[in-house]
C-alpha positions as CSV (number, residue, x, y, z in Angstrom):
1,M,72.1,78.4,120.8
2,K,71.3,81.8,119.3
3,N,74.3,84.3,118.8
4,T,74.6,87.0,120.8
5,K,77.2,89.5,119.4
6,K,78.1,92.5,121.5
7,E,80.7,95.2,120.1
8,Y,82.1,97.9,122.5
9,S,83.9,100.6,121.4
10,N,85.9,103.5,122.1
11,G,86.4,105.4,118.5
12,E,89.7,103.6,118.3
13,I,89.2,100.0,118.8
14,T,85.8,97.8,118.7
15,V,85.9,94.4,120.9
16,V,83.7,92.7,119.4
17,Y,82.2,89.5,122.1
18,Q,80.2,86.2,120.7
19,A,78.8,85.2,124.3
20,D,77.6,81.6,122.2
21,L,81.7,80.8,121.2
22,C,82.8,81.8,125.6
23,I,83.6,78.9,127.4
24,H,84.0,81.4,130.5
25,S,87.7,80.5,130.6
26,G,88.5,84.0,132.2
27,V,91.9,83.8,130.6
28,C,90.4,87.9,129.6
29,A,89.6,88.8,133.0
30,K,92.9,87.4,134.8
31,G,95.2,89.4,132.3
32,L,93.1,92.7,131.8
33,S,90.9,93.2,134.5
34,S,90.9,96.7,134.6
35,V,88.6,95.9,131.2
36,F,87.4,92.9,131.5
37,K,85.4,92.8,134.3
38,P,82.6,89.8,134.3
39,G,79.8,90.1,136.4
40,E,79.4,93.8,135.4
41,Q,77.7,95.9,133.4
42,P,79.1,96.7,130.8
43,W,81.6,93.9,131.5
44,I,83.6,95.4,128.7
45,K,85.8,98.7,130.5
46,I,86.9,100.2,126.5
47,D,88.8,103.1,127.9
48,A,90.0,101.4,131.1
49,A,93.5,100.2,129.1
50,S,95.6,101.2,125.6
51,K,94.4,99.9,122.6
52,E,97.6,97.6,122.2
53,E,96.8,96.5,126.2
54,I,93.6,95.3,124.9
55,M,94.8,93.8,121.4
56,Q,97.2,91.9,123.0
57,Q,94.8,90.4,125.4
58,V,92.2,89.5,123.3
59,Q,94.3,87.5,121.3
60,K,94.4,85.3,124.1
61,C,91.1,84.3,124.0
62,P,90.9,80.8,123.9
63,T,87.6,79.9,122.0
64,K,88.1,83.5,119.9
65,A,84.7,84.2,121.8
66,L,87.1,88.2,121.5
67,S,87.6,89.3,118.6
68,F,88.9,93.4,117.6
69,Y,88.7,95.4,114.7
70,I,90.4,99.0,114.3
71,N,88.4,101.7,113.5
72,I,89.5,103.6,110.9
73,S,89.5,107.4,110.5
74,D,87.3,109.0,107.5
75,K,90.4,111.5,107.1
76,K,93.2,110.7,104.6
77,S,96.1,110.7,106.9
78,S,100.0,110.3,106.1
79,E,100.6,108.2,108.1
80,E,101.8,104.9,107.3
81,P,99.2,101.8,107.9
82,V,99.8,99.9,110.7
83,A,99.9,96.2,110.5
84,L,97.5,93.8,112.6
85,E,98.1,90.8,114.9
86,S,94.6,89.8,115.2
87,G,95.6,85.8,116.7
88,L,95.1,84.1,112.9
89,K,97.8,84.7,110.7
90,V,98.4,83.8,106.6
91,K,101.8,83.4,104.9
92,V,102.8,83.0,101.7
93,L,106.2,80.9,100.8
94,S,108.0,81.6,97.7
95,K,107.2,79.3,95.5
96,G,104.9,77.5,97.2
97,P,102.0,76.8,99.2
98,L,99.4,79.2,101.6
99,V,100.6,78.7,105.0
100,V,97.4,79.6,107.7
101,K,98.5,80.1,111.3
102,G,95.7,78.9,114.2
103,S,92.9,78.1,114.1
104,I,89.7,77.7,111.1
105,T,86.5,76.0,110.4
106,L,86.9,74.8,106.7
107,I,84.4,74.8,104.6
108,N,84.6,71.4,102.2
109,T,83.0,72.2,98.4
110,D,80.2,69.6,99.9
111,G,78.9,71.9,102.7
112,Q,80.9,69.9,105.1
113,R,83.0,72.3,107.9
114,E,86.3,70.7,109.1
115,I,88.3,72.2,112.2
116,K,92.1,72.7,111.6
117,S,94.6,74.1,113.6
118,G,98.3,74.8,114.0
119,E,98.8,75.2,110.5
120,T,97.7,74.4,107.6
121,F,99.2,74.1,104.0
122,F,97.3,75.7,100.8
123,C,98.2,74.5,97.5
124,R,98.5,77.6,95.6
125,C,100.1,75.7,92.2
126,G,96.9,73.8,91.4
127,T,98.5,71.0,90.8
128,S,97.8,69.0,94.7
129,K,96.2,65.5,94.5
130,N,95.1,66.8,97.9
131,K,92.9,69.8,97.3
132,P,92.6,72.2,98.9
133,F,95.7,71.6,100.8
134,C,99.4,71.7,99.5
135,D,101.0,67.9,99.0
136,G,104.7,69.3,97.8
137,S,103.4,69.1,94.0
138,H,104.6,72.7,93.1
139,N,108.4,71.0,93.4
140,A,108.0,69.0,90.8
141,I,106.2,71.0,88.3
142,N,109.2,74.3,89.5
143,F,106.1,76.8,91.0
144,E,107.1,80.3,90.6
145,D,105.3,83.7,91.6
């Protein structure tokens, strides 16, 4: 299927829709019907809710057909940067692996694709016998950050 991607922006937030990933579960429309209106053109009414409401609903998309990004102004701001939660989370464990929480596609060195979901632990110390995954070898070498 052809990858069809559309973007809907209000200048503050941009919602990205990838039609080829959508299974039409209706999670978006059921959760935020003021914004997501299947059957209408355009079907995403980006000005119908706050940035925070849109972000929260987009994160519930079961296939990640919907995603978002925050538009950053060219103006230098004295405000502190805002942390964004897009659904996928990466955490560095002290003296341990890198943990990716969420669904990802891992492309191996031979080009093979592997779907991972939940938590995936990636080696940071270089001694794992199951690279790129962590096997706990960091404990034996007293790995430090």
